[in-house]
N, C-alpha and C positions, 0 to 999 in steps of 0.2 A: 504494499500499499504506499510505500515511500516514506514511512516513518521509522525513526530509530527509537528503540524503547528498551527498557530494562523490565525483566520479568520478576515480579515479587509475588510469590504465592501467598494467598489470603490465609490459608490454613484454618478455614472454618469447618465446622461439622455441618455439612449440607443436609444430612438427614434430620438434624434438629429443627430445620425450617421447613414447614409444611403448608401447603395450600392446595385446595382441589381444582382451582383454575390454573391452567398451564401458564398463562400470561402473568398472572399475579405471582405465582411460584417463581418463575424466572427472574421477575423484577425484585422480589424479596431477596433472592439469592444474590443477584447482582449488587443490590444496595449493601447487603451484609459484607460482601467481599470488598466493596469500595471502602467501607468503614474500617475493616480489618487492615487493609493495605495502608490507608491514610494514617492509622495509628502507628504504623511501623516507620513512617517517613520522618526525616529530620529536616527536610527542605521542601519548599513548594514544588508541586508537581501537577501533571494532568494524568489522572488515573482512568484507565479504561478497564472495566470489568464486564463480564458476560456470563450468561448461563444458557443452557439449552436443554429442553426436554422434547420428547415426541408425544404428540397427541394422537391417540388411536381409539376410535370408537368410544369417545368420551372418557378414556382412561389416559393417565399420564404414564409414559414409559420412560424411565431413566435408564441408567446403565444396568444391564442384567446382573443379578446377583449370583447366578449359578448356571450350570449347563442346561438344565430343564427350562429355565426362563428364557435363556438365550435362544434355545432351539425353538420355543414357542414364538418368540419375536420373528425369527427368520422364516418359520413356516407360514406365518401370517403376513409377511412383508409385501405380498402381492395386493393386499387390501390398502386402500388410500390412508395415508398417515401424514400428519403435518409436523414439521419441525417448528418449534416455537423458541425463538432466540431473543433474549433481552440483551441490550447493551446499556450500560450506565457509565457516563463520563463525568468525572469530577475534577474541577480546577480547584486545588487546595489553596491557591493563593487568593482567590476571590470568594471561595466557598460555594460557587455556583455548581450545581449538579443537574444534569439533564439525562433523560432516559428514553428509550424507545423499544418496541418489540417488532420483530419481522417474523412473519409466518409464511412458510412455503409448503405447499401439499405435493407429495411425491407418490407416484404410483409405479408399481413394478410388475413384471411378469413373475409367475410363480417360480420359486427357486427350486431346482431339482435337489433330491435328497443327497446326492454325492457332493454337490456344491455346499449345501448346508453343513455336511459332515466335515469337509475340508476347511470351511470357514471357522467352524467351532475349534478344530484342531489348531488352527493358526493362532487363536486366542485374542485377536484384536477386538472382538465383539464385547468383551467385558469393560472396555474403556470408552464406549460410545453410547450415548443416548439412543434408545431404540435398537441397539445391538449390531448395527452395521454402518459401513461407510460406503456411500454411493459411488465413490471414486476408486474403491478397491478393485483391482483387476478381476477378481472372482464375481463381484457383485455388478459392476458397471454394465455388462451386457444385458442385464435384466431391467435396468432402470428406464422407464418410459420418459419422454420429454416432459418437462414441467415448466411452469411460469415462475420466474423469481431467480434470485441469485444463487448459484451453486455454493458460493462462499457462505451464504446463510444456512445452507443445509449441512455443510462440512466445517464450519468454523465461525468466523466473524463477518457479519453482513457489511460489506464495504460501503455501500451508499449510506446506510444508516449511521455507520461509524463516522464517516467523513462529515455528515450533517451535524451530528452531535459535538464533534470536535470544534467545528466552526461556532456552534451555539455557545460553547464555554470560552471562546475567545482564543482558541489555539490556532496559531499560524504555522504552517509547515514550511 
């Protein structure tokens, strides 16, 4: 994105923060991360925090906790699901904090059993909301075209982040 930054882990217990609405949950987590990072800093900074969950049939899917849950996620990946990604940008010098949420709906073709088995064996599924990465070479052939930023599905939504940085007065 053209920015230079330092990574400062928030170190919060994400499971201690709960909400049934995916937008509210990701914003609560983004705000908590921003506060935790700000508390660690000794000089003014612009902090970017984010969180993502997958919304599927009215349920929030986070990172799978075990193989059974990961397998269920992958077996149902062909049904429409939405990534819900919050971005919270805080300028500690001015105290201004702005936030936004980006939602992208993804549809896939059904994953064959051998692909699911191989992906589970790879182990990446346990680090991803919803249990898979649409850019992974095993998964990518099954992803249908979607509207929205692929960065929002796989990380940090660029357009939203750029807009929020401008709103807090950050000049690149």
